[in-house]
Phi, psi and omega in degrees: 000133182290156182298139178280356181302324182285345187259345182276142176107146181208129178296145179296125181284137177287140178274115175263117190238125175266134182280132174221154178267120179294146178270119184254333186252081180250142177287161178297326179297318178296317178300318180297315182296317180291318181295326180296338181260007183269132173258146180300137176297136182247139178305133178099348181268158177253132178233157172270124181237162177244127182295122182266323178200153179233120179235173181293334184247351180197157174239128179261133183232126176277125182245023173082013180254021182060022174209166186252141172269160185237139172245116186208183174062221184299325180299317180293320180294334182286344179285134177288166179299323179294319180294319180292323181294335182280349183272131182225141177304133180096353180273153182262135180219152173280138179225149179259131180278110180278310177225138180290333180196126177266191183298337180263007179082010181266150172278127181268125186241164178217131172285310187301314184290332175294314179298317182294314182295320179297324179293316179295321178297325180292318180288331175295321176295317179300322178298310184295326183268002179054042184286136175273127186250128175266119183215203177215158179283125182250348181184188180199166168217189186294341184262347182164206187252152174255130183230136180282132174229103186062232177265010182253163175250117179259156183245129175253103179299153181305326181291343182254007176275143184299154181299323181295320181287322180293332182296331181259002180271077182253149179138164182269343183240158177304323180298318180292326184279319192247336189303323182290349181269353180301135183078000175289142174291150181208141175255127183224163170235146177282131179242347178204136177229124175228096186297318183297321180269002181055045184250122180228106183256134183241163177221124174280326181298318181295327181288335182277346176272165181295121180278184182269007183295321180297318179294320181297321179300319179294316181295316181302322181295333183264341184291145178245125178295132181096350181267148179264142180226160172263129180225180179230134181292125182255332179196157179239141177225170181300329186265358179159195181232144177259131183236129179276123179239114178057027176102359179231142181274135172238160182259127167259102182297154182309322181288346181255009180280316186208155174287338176277155179281124176234153184267332183209143181303334181296346178291339182225348182229159172219153181299134181096348182289140177272132184221157173263132181227154177249133177282119182247346180200139174226117177255096185291331180290314180268358178058050179239141181241124177259128183237162177219138172260321186293332182288350175267358178246156179292138179281109182295335181296324183295320180288326180292321185278348185298336181276355182251151176222157176297132181099346183287145173272134181222162175259133182224149177255124180293124183249329182211143175245134177228174179297329185261359179162196181226146177258141181229138178267128181256178177302141182086012180061031174271147180239135179234165182250130170259103179298150184303330179286348181254012182269318185218155177285339176253157185293133174232154180267338181206142180303335182294346176291339184239325188239163171215158180303135178096347178299139174255119186230148169277128185230161176244134176283123181245353181198135174229119178250096185291329181290319183264000180059048182231144182234128175262131183238161178220137173265322185285342180267008180301319181258022183290134178294339181295339182250013184301315180298317180295317179298320181294317180295320178295321179296318180293320180293324177294321180295322179293323179293327184271347182294133180288148180289142180280000000 
């Protein structure tokens, strides 16, 4: 096994920040609609956030959860002076969720880990797509060459260096063999990625052979968006599965694997398995194929929600409390959001002032988003006069169904 010395270390990624103007004057209806579509931040995920304030001891970032995440402590100290100077209130940045909630109720965020995770996800994609990377030699050790790939350092073992380059690598020491190659251009392909061990193995020899890009171009030209094909699983990654269709690999993103929530593709697929997939996107310029497995199956959410309508009264069990509202589980294991503005007629600072986990409450459905699988609920509108006619008609129809036959 080659020394890990060549694999440790990563250059600090530059923060590229696009300027945007934060929206400050939103109506309560807009807030409700947006909040109904917000999912709780989960540790380990990357979100796009907008910088709300910058102080000497912390940076506050709005991540769309109606509350702000915080970057402080060692994470803030790890930013260079140049990186901190580039940050401006109102700018959008990627952030990594370290903790969903600390002792003060704040979401703990990280800039560095967001950059690092995005880089590792990119090299995993390059591995699966057999992408040829144009880079340069940045260093060496006794076993081979060090090559930059994005913000990472990849290792090319001597056995994976091209014959032409090895022919001029003469000498008794690594310095004599490799030092003269520093800054030389080199074409490589990724052959191994181990994120946990920070191991990135490259091959110059593999890049010099005919890659699968020519075949992919031919397949892409023939694929039809919306059509189903039979493919075979070639590799699994944290973000999805790659399936070979007619000789070219396409990506089934984690969200397109199943209508049920899964954490990793290995929960339902294994390498070599034959599967039916639907082509949902073809990017001919970037030579990427987007596939879906779940779109070939019936959406169970649609059948579950079919019995509910906007304005209907339902019974729900409170499952989670957040700063912006409470989640309730309805019949059929459906979950809806009660925005904090829909909990009480008087102003409250937190749902826990009125609700607690496990409470069983009568609620009114005020919004159904079939595309996003989201339900908006209200506690304060249960007795609303605006729904009196609907409640009366439902009551009468229920009475007719229960009336015994004469």
